[in-house]
C-alpha positions as CSV (number, residue, x, y, z in Angstrom):
1,W,102.1,200.6,71.4
2,I,105.7,200.5,72.2
3,N,105.9,204.2,72.8
4,L,102.8,204.1,75.1
5,N,104.4,201.2,77.0
6,M,107.6,203.0,77.5
7,I,105.7,206.1,78.6
8,R,103.9,204.0,81.2
9,K,107.0,202.4,82.5
10,F,108.7,205.7,82.8
11,Q,105.7,207.2,84.7
12,K,105.7,204.1,87.0
13,Y,109.4,204.5,87.6
14,W,109.1,208.3,88.1
15,R,106.4,207.8,90.8
16,K,108.6,205.4,92.8
17,S,111.9,207.1,92.2
18,L,112.4,210.0,94.8
19,V,115.6,211.2,93.1
20,I,114.0,211.6,89.7
21,Q,111.1,213.5,91.2
22,R,113.3,216.0,93.1
23,F,115.7,216.3,90.1
24,S,112.7,217.2,87.9
25,W,111.8,220.0,90.3
26,M,115.3,221.2,90.5
27,I,115.6,221.5,86.6
28,C,112.3,223.3,86.5
29,I,113.4,225.9,89.1
30,V,116.8,226.4,87.3
31,F,115.0,226.9,84.0
32,I,112.7,229.5,85.7
33,Y,115.9,231.2,87.2
34,M,117.7,231.3,83.8
35,L,114.6,232.7,82.2
36,G,114.3,235.4,84.9
37,R,117.8,236.4,84.3
38,Q,116.8,237.3,80.6
39,I,113.6,239.3,81.5
40,P,114.6,243.0,81.3
41,I,113.3,245.7,83.7
42,P,111.1,247.8,81.3
43,T,112.0,251.1,82.9
44,V,115.7,250.8,82.2
45,G,117.4,250.6,78.9
46,V,118.8,247.2,77.9
47,D,122.5,246.6,78.5
48,K,122.9,249.5,80.9
49,V,125.9,249.3,83.1
50,V,124.7,249.6,86.8
51,L,127.9,250.6,88.6
52,G,129.6,253.9,88.1
53,N,133.1,254.3,86.5
54,A,134.8,254.7,89.9
55,I,134.2,251.1,90.6
56,D,136.0,248.2,89.0
57,S,132.9,246.8,87.3
58,Q,134.7,243.6,85.9
59,L,135.9,242.5,89.2
60,I,132.8,243.4,91.1
61,E,130.7,241.5,88.5
62,N,133.0,238.5,89.0
63,F,132.4,238.6,92.8
64,G,128.7,239.2,92.4
65,A,128.4,236.1,90.2
66,I,128.2,233.9,93.4
67,T,124.9,235.5,94.4
68,G,123.6,236.0,90.8
69,I,123.9,239.8,90.9
70,Q,124.2,241.4,87.4
71,F,125.8,244.7,86.8
72,S,126.0,244.6,83.0
73,S,122.3,244.8,82.6
74,M,119.0,245.3,84.5
75,T,116.8,242.2,84.7
76,L,114.2,240.7,87.0
77,F,116.7,238.6,88.9
78,T,119.5,241.4,88.9
79,L,120.0,241.2,92.7
80,G,120.0,237.4,92.7
81,I,120.2,235.8,96.1
82,G,122.6,238.6,97.4
83,P,120.0,240.0,99.9
84,T,119.3,236.5,101.2
85,M,122.9,235.6,101.7
86,T,123.5,238.9,103.5
87,M,120.5,238.2,105.8
88,M,122.0,234.8,106.5
89,I,125.3,236.5,107.6
90,L,123.6,238.8,109.8
91,W,121.4,236.0,111.2
92,R,124.5,233.8,112.0
93,F,125.9,236.9,113.9
94,L,122.5,237.2,115.9
95,V,122.5,233.4,116.6
96,T,126.2,233.1,117.6
97,F,126.0,236.0,120.0
98,K,122.7,234.6,121.4
99,L,120.9,237.9,120.7
100,I,117.8,235.7,119.5
101,S,116.7,232.8,121.7
102,N,113.4,230.9,122.4
103,W,111.7,232.1,119.3
104,T,109.0,230.3,117.5
105,S,109.6,229.2,113.9
106,D,106.9,231.5,112.7
107,K,108.5,234.5,114.4
108,V,112.0,233.5,113.0
109,N,110.6,233.2,109.4
110,R,108.8,236.5,109.7
111,L,111.9,238.2,111.0
112,Q,114.1,236.7,108.3
113,F,111.7,237.8,105.6
114,L,111.7,241.4,106.9
115,M,115.5,241.5,107.0
116,T,115.6,240.2,103.5
117,L,113.1,242.7,102.3
118,A,114.9,245.5,103.9
119,I,118.3,244.5,102.5
120,A,116.9,244.0,99.1
121,L,115.2,247.6,99.2
122,L,118.7,249.0,100.2
123,Q,120.6,247.2,97.5
124,S,117.8,248.2,94.9
125,Y,118.2,251.8,95.9
126,G,122.0,251.7,95.6
127,I,121.9,249.9,92.2
128,T,119.3,252.4,90.8
129,N,121.4,255.4,92.0
130,S,123.2,255.6,88.7
131,S,120.8,254.0,86.4
132,E,119.4,255.7,83.2
133,F,115.8,255.4,83.1
134,L,113.5,255.6,80.0
135,I,111.6,258.8,80.5
136,S,109.6,258.0,77.3
137,F,107.2,256.2,79.6
138,G,105.7,259.5,80.7
139,Y,106.7,259.3,84.3
140,N,109.2,261.4,86.1
141,Y,112.5,260.2,87.4
142,V,111.3,259.4,91.0
143,T,108.4,257.4,89.9
144,L,110.5,255.3,87.4
145,R,113.0,254.7,90.1
146,I,110.4,253.6,92.7
147,I,109.0,251.2,90.0
148,T,112.4,249.8,89.4
149,I,113.1,249.3,93.0
150,V,109.8,247.5,93.5
151,L,110.5,245.3,90.6
152,L,114.0,244.3,91.6
153,T,112.9,243.6,95.2
154,T,109.9,241.4,93.9
155,G,112.4,239.5,91.6
156,T,114.5,238.8,94.7
157,L,111.6,237.6,96.9
158,I,110.4,235.4,94.0
159,L,113.9,233.9,93.7
160,N,114.0,233.3,97.5
161,W,110.5,231.5,97.2
162,L,111.9,229.4,94.4
163,C,114.9,228.4,96.5
164,K,112.5,227.5,99.4
165,I,110.5,225.3,97.0
166,N,113.7,223.6,95.8
167,S,114.7,222.9,99.4
168,E,111.3,221.2,100.0
169,R,110.7,219.4,96.7
170,G,114.0,219.6,94.7
171,I,117.7,218.9,95.4
172,G,120.3,221.3,96.8
173,G,118.0,224.3,97.8
174,M,119.8,227.7,97.5
175,T,123.0,225.8,96.6
176,V,121.8,225.0,93.1
177,V,121.4,228.7,92.2
178,I,124.9,229.3,93.6
179,L,126.1,226.4,91.7
180,V,124.6,227.7,88.4
181,N,125.9,231.2,89.0
182,M,129.4,229.8,89.6
183,I,129.5,227.6,86.5
184,L,128.4,230.5,84.4
185,A,131.1,232.6,86.0
186,F,133.7,229.9,85.5
187,Q,132.7,229.7,81.8
188,S,132.8,233.4,81.3
189,N,136.2,233.8,83.0
190,T,137.7,231.0,81.0
191,I,136.6,232.3,77.7
192,K,137.5,235.8,78.7
193,Y,141.0,234.8,79.6
194,F,141.8,232.8,76.5
195,T,140.2,235.5,74.1
196,T,142.2,238.4,75.6
197,Q,145.4,236.6,75.6
198,Q,145.3,236.0,71.8
199,F,147.4,232.8,71.8
200,D,148.7,231.3,68.6
201,S,147.8,227.6,67.7
202,D,150.8,226.0,69.3
203,N,150.7,228.0,72.5
204,L,147.0,227.6,72.7
205,I,147.4,223.7,72.7
206,K,150.2,223.9,75.3
207,F,148.4,226.3,77.6
208,G,145.1,224.4,77.2
209,L,146.8,221.1,78.4
210,L,148.4,223.0,81.2
211,F,145.2,224.4,82.1
212,C,143.3,221.1,82.1
213,T,146.2,219.4,84.1
214,V,146.1,222.2,86.8
215,L,142.3,222.1,87.0
216,S,142.4,218.3,87.3
217,V,144.8,218.5,90.2
218,L,142.7,221.2,91.8
219,V,139.6,219.1,91.6
220,C,141.4,216.1,93.1
221,L,142.8,218.4,95.8
222,T,139.3,219.8,96.6
223,I,137.7,216.3,96.7
224,L,140.5,215.2,99.1
225,L,140.0,218.2,101.4
226,Y,136.3,217.9,101.3
227,K,136.2,214.1,102.3
228,G,139.1,214.2,104.6
229,E,138.1,214.1,108.3
230,Y,139.7,213.5,111.7
231,R,137.9,210.9,113.8
232,I,138.0,211.2,117.6
233,P,137.1,207.7,119.1
234,I,134.4,208.0,121.8
235,R,132.7,205.7,124.2
236,R,129.1,205.3,124.6
237,V,128.0,204.2,128.0
238,G,124.3,203.7,127.1
239,L,125.2,201.9,124.0
240,N,125.9,198.0,124.1
241,T,126.1,196.7,120.6
242,P,129.1,195.1,118.5
243,Y,129.5,198.5,116.8
244,H,129.9,200.7,119.8
245,S,133.8,200.3,119.9
246,S,133.9,202.0,116.4
247,S,132.0,205.1,117.5
248,Y,133.7,208.4,116.6
249,L,133.4,212.1,116.4
250,P,134.1,213.2,112.9
251,I,135.8,216.7,112.2
252,R,136.4,217.7,108.6
253,V,139.9,218.7,107.6
254,T,138.5,222.0,106.4
255,P,135.7,222.6,108.9
256,A,134.4,225.7,107.0
257,G,134.3,224.2,103.5
258,A,133.6,226.6,100.8
259,M,131.5,229.0,103.0
260,P,134.3,231.6,103.5
261,F,134.5,232.0,99.7
262,M,130.8,232.4,99.2
263,Y,130.3,234.8,102.2
264,G,133.5,236.6,101.6
265,M,132.5,237.4,98.1
266,T,129.2,238.5,99.3
267,L,130.7,240.9,101.9
268,M,133.1,242.4,99.4
269,M,130.1,243.6,97.5
270,L,129.3,246.1,100.3
271,P,132.0,248.7,99.6
272,P,130.9,249.3,96.1
273,Y,127.4,250.1,97.3
274,I,128.8,252.3,100.1
275,F,131.0,254.3,97.7
276,I,128.3,254.6,95.2
277,L,126.0,256.3,97.8
278,L,128.7,258.4,99.4
279,L,130.1,259.7,96.0
280,N,126.5,260.8,95.1
281,I,126.2,262.6,98.4
282,F,129.7,264.0,98.3
283,P,130.7,264.3,94.6
284,N,134.3,264.9,93.6
285,N,135.5,264.0,97.0
286,Q,139.1,263.0,96.6
287,I,139.3,260.6,99.6
288,L,136.3,258.7,98.4
289,E,137.5,258.5,94.9
290,Y,140.8,257.3,96.1
291,L,139.3,254.7,98.4
292,S,136.9,253.6,95.6
293,V,139.8,252.9,93.2
294,R,142.3,251.4,95.8
295,I,139.9,249.2,97.6
296,G,139.2,247.3,94.4
297,L,140.6,243.8,94.0
298,S,143.0,244.7,91.2
299,Q,144.8,246.7,93.8
300,V,147.1,245.2,96.6
301,P,145.2,246.9,99.5
302,G,141.9,245.5,98.4
303,V,143.3,242.0,97.9
304,I,144.9,242.2,101.4
305,C,141.4,243.2,102.9
306,Y,139.9,240.2,101.0
307,I,142.5,237.8,102.5
308,L,142.0,239.0,106.0
309,L,138.2,238.5,105.4
310,L,138.8,235.0,104.2
311,Y,140.9,234.1,107.2
312,L,138.4,235.6,109.7
313,L,135.4,233.8,108.0
314,S,137.3,230.5,107.9
315,I,137.9,230.6,111.6
316,G,134.3,231.8,112.5
317,F,132.5,229.2,110.3
318,S,134.8,226.4,111.7
319,Y,133.6,227.3,115.2
320,Y,130.1,227.7,114.0
321,N,130.0,224.2,112.5
322,Y,131.9,222.6,115.3
323,D,131.1,224.3,118.6
324,P,133.4,222.6,121.2
325,Y,131.2,223.8,124.1
326,E,128.0,222.3,122.5
327,I,129.8,219.0,121.5
328,S,131.2,218.5,124.9
329,K,128.0,219.4,126.7
330,N,125.9,216.9,124.4
331,M,128.5,214.3,125.1
332,R,128.2,214.7,128.8
333,N,124.4,214.8,128.7
334,N,124.4,211.5,126.7
335,G,126.9,209.7,128.8
336,D,129.6,209.7,126.0
337,Y,133.2,210.3,126.7
338,I,136.6,210.3,125.1
339,S,139.0,207.7,126.3
340,G,141.7,209.2,128.6
341,K,139.9,212.6,128.9
342,K,137.6,213.4,131.8
343,P,134.1,214.6,131.0
344,G,133.7,218.3,131.3
345,E,136.5,220.9,131.2
346,E,139.2,218.4,130.0
347,T,137.1,217.1,127.2
348,L,136.1,220.7,126.1
349,K,139.8,221.7,126.0
350,Y,140.8,218.7,123.9
351,I,137.9,219.2,121.4
352,Q,138.7,222.9,121.3
353,H,142.4,222.2,120.6
354,V,141.5,219.8,117.7
355,V,138.8,222.1,116.1
356,N,141.2,225.1,116.4
357,S,144.1,223.1,114.6
358,F,141.9,222.2,111.8
359,A,140.3,225.7,111.6
360,Q,143.8,227.1,111.3
361,F,144.6,224.6,108.5
362,G,141.3,225.3,106.7
363,A,141.9,229.0,106.9
364,F,145.5,228.5,105.5
365,T,144.0,226.4,102.6
366,V,141.3,229.1,101.8
367,V,143.9,231.8,101.8
368,V,146.2,229.8,99.5
369,L,143.6,228.9,97.0
370,G,141.5,232.2,97.2
371,G,143.8,235.1,98.1
372,L,147.4,234.3,97.1
373,P,146.6,234.0,93.3
374,M,144.9,237.3,93.3
375,L,147.6,239.0,95.4
376,A,150.3,237.5,92.9
377,V,148.4,239.0,90.0
378,S,147.9,242.4,91.7
379,L,151.6,242.7,92.5
380,Q,152.5,242.1,88.9
381,G,150.6,245.4,88.1
382,H,148.1,244.1,85.5
383,G,145.4,242.7,87.8
384,K,142.4,244.0,85.6
385,N,143.8,241.9,82.7
386,S,144.5,238.8,84.4
387,I,142.2,238.6,87.4
388,S,139.8,236.2,85.6
389,I,142.5,233.4,85.8
390,A,143.1,234.1,89.5
391,L,139.4,233.8,90.2
392,L,139.1,230.6,88.3
393,I,141.0,228.8,91.2
394,S,138.3,229.8,93.8
395,N,135.4,229.3,91.3
396,A,136.6,225.8,90.7
397,Y,137.0,225.1,94.5
398,I,133.4,226.4,95.2
399,I,131.9,224.4,92.2
400,V,133.4,221.2,93.2
401,S,132.6,221.7,96.9
402,L,128.9,222.5,96.0
403,L,128.6,219.5,93.6
404,L,130.0,217.1,96.4
405,G,127.3,218.5,98.7
406,V,124.6,217.9,96.2
407,M,125.9,214.4,95.5
408,E,125.8,213.6,99.3
409,Q,122.2,214.7,99.4
410,V,121.3,212.3,96.4
411,D,123.3,209.5,98.2
412,T,121.2,210.1,101.3
413,M,117.9,210.0,99.4
414,N,119.1,206.7,97.7
415,S,119.8,205.2,101.1
416,W,116.2,205.7,102.0
417,K,115.2,203.0,99.5
418,K,116.8,200.3,101.7
419,Y,114.4,200.9,104.5
420,K,110.8,199.9,104.4
421,N,108.1,202.3,105.7
422,L,107.3,201.8,109.3
423,I,103.7,202.8,109.0
């Protein structure tokens, strides 16, 4: 009787709690995703390394962790959400330069689906270019490769569909998949570093305490940067309440957040695909072999390219999240203004100056946290052995930023309980 009563109370509480319902959906989708990562592609041998020897597979696998791409084995979700994130980068480019305007939602969704499908097919083709297929199935090489490409693309589309379901019914949307991948990568890098260094008991305790201290400081710094914002006081002509004097325009201290890391890692996945294809078309090409080795993130040129990419993405996403022209235009249309600044050109220049200042600060922060540790390791000449500890800094920053975003969504859902239904 007690158990039945507890079950009924839980069911009643579950129906009333929106957070628990969405959290349950999120857990189910994460479980399906983790299960799909373990389902092998039947046409390829188990634990077959996907990338060729010319590519630094350890570093590329670390960078591919954010999208869930797997190079150590071929599974249903080997491509992860890489095609979707690449599509989003291209889509932001189209939207920013206003190449797409006045489109219906159905047309936008159809074009995004086709772009994701095309990118998934291209990446599947690049990955299967050096795969070893099981000819024992009775099919030839071409047929097995086509089957593998179809299965990989299907897995990506299924994962994309699961992310959409999580956006509608769960918590975090695609962010949860990225968060799971980053936690797994953080765990893998931590274990790999401590096992390869072979510390004795005393040094292990000392370094473990130092590691926990540095990690705690990094977490606190990330929370401070994430929640820090600059508030521009604004006046609202059409608002006459006791709270109108406290109205402000918030601008985050790091306007781009963790997006430069996520999209930077995604873009750094493109050179391996390109070199894989080119080396198969032009084998034994010394220039391509040199570039395929030097552009890796264990080498100084590759790290410099990654730092420049982080800087450019930080500036770009800062202006994408806070467009001074759109902000000033909306303020003018709503009758809002900044004290001491004339609406129009003067307001635009002031907002642009503020956004640019924090965009530069955010870019500097991203470069310091994500680029300089890798550059320091590369300059020491043993990047392949110590790159995992350098990646831990950016991994921790991404994980904390994504967790804070999920927590904000949960707080928003909890705030809905304070308001009664209008209908």
